[in-house]
matplotlib code that plots the C-alpha trace (Angstrom):
import matplotlib.pyplot as plt

x = [0.0, 2.8, 4.6, 1.5, 1.1, 4.7, 4.4, 1.4, 3.2, 6.2, 3.8, 2.2, 5.6, 6.7, 3.3, 3.6, 7.3, 6.5, 3.7, 6.1, 8.7, 6.3, 4.8, 8.0, 7.1, 3.4, 1.2, 0.2, 3.7, 3.1, -0.2, 1.6, 4.3, 1.6, 0.0, 3.5, 4.0, 0.5, 1.2, 4.4, 2.6, -0.1, 2.5, 4.4, 1.1, 0.0, 3.4, 3.4, -0.1, 0.9, 4.0, 1.8, -0.6, 2.2, 3.7, 0.3, -0.2, 3.2, 2.5, -0.9, 0.7, 3.3, 0.6, -1.5, 1.6, 2.3, -1.3, -1.3, 1.8, 0.2, -2.9, -0.9, 1.0, -2.2, -3.7, -0.7, -0.9, -4.6, -3.9, -1.1, -3.2, -6.1, -3.7, -2.3, -5.8, -6.8, -3.6, -4.3, -7.9, -7.2, -3.9, -1.7]
y = [0.0, 2.4, 1.5, 2.3, 5.6, 6.5, 5.8, 8.0, 10.7, 10.5, 10.8, 13.9, 15.4, 14.9, 16.3, 19.5, 19.9, 19.6, 22.1, 24.5, 24.0, 24.4, 27.5, 29.4, 33.1, 32.3, 33.9, 30.3, 29.2, 30.2, 28.3, 25.1, 25.6, 25.9, 22.6, 21.0, 22.1, 20.9, 17.5, 17.3, 18.1, 15.6, 13.0, 13.6, 13.4, 10.2, 8.6, 9.4, 8.0, 4.8, 4.5, 5.0, 2.3, -0.1, 0.5, -0.1, -3.3, -4.6, -3.8, -5.6, -8.6, -8.8, -8.5, -11.2, -13.5, -13.0, -13.7, -16.8, -18.1, -17.3, -19.2, -22.1, -22.3, -22.1, -24.9, -27.1, -26.5, -27.3, -30.5, -31.6, -30.9, -33.0, -35.9, -35.7, -35.7, -38.7, -40.6, -40.0, -41.0, -44.2, -44.9, -45.1]
z = [0.0, 0.9, -2.3, -4.4, -2.5, -3.1, -6.8, -7.1, -5.2, -7.6, -10.6, -9.0, -8.4, -12.0, -13.2, -11.2, -12.0, -15.7, -15.3, -13.6, -16.2, -19.1, -17.7, -16.7, -16.7, -16.6, -14.1, -13.0, -12.0, -8.4, -8.4, -9.6, -7.0, -4.3, -5.7, -5.5, -2.0, -1.0, -2.6, -0.6, 2.7, 1.9, 1.1, 4.4, 6.3, 4.6, 5.0, 8.7, 9.0, 7.3, 9.5, 12.6, 11.4, 10.7, 14.2, 15.8, 13.9, 14.8, 18.5, 18.3, 16.6, 19.4, 22.1, 20.4, 20.1, 23.8, 24.7, 22.6, 24.4, 27.7, 26.8, 25.5, 28.8, 30.8, 28.7, 29.3, 33.0, 33.1, 31.0, 33.3, 36.4, 34.9, 34.2, 37.7, 39.2, 37.0, 37.9, 41.6, 41.3, 39.5, 41.1, 38.0]

ax = plt.figure().add_subplot(projection="3d")
ax.plot(x, y, z, "-o")
ax.set_aspect("equal")
plt.show()
């Protein structure tokens, strides 16, 4: 997703740079430069947003993995306690 967004951003950059280059001396040059600046700001904002989402997902994945290990350990303890109780009950 980030690669796609970066590719789109690069295309926008080339487009605005071409417009600026093709319109040197035009009264619209400053407008194209403003659009280019806005595209850069939006790109930085979106990139930061994607990085924040990625960090949150990694953190959640680690928490889920820890919880899974905790539950596995708990199940193993319950299973071993059940076996011990059965062995004591039947005298194995």
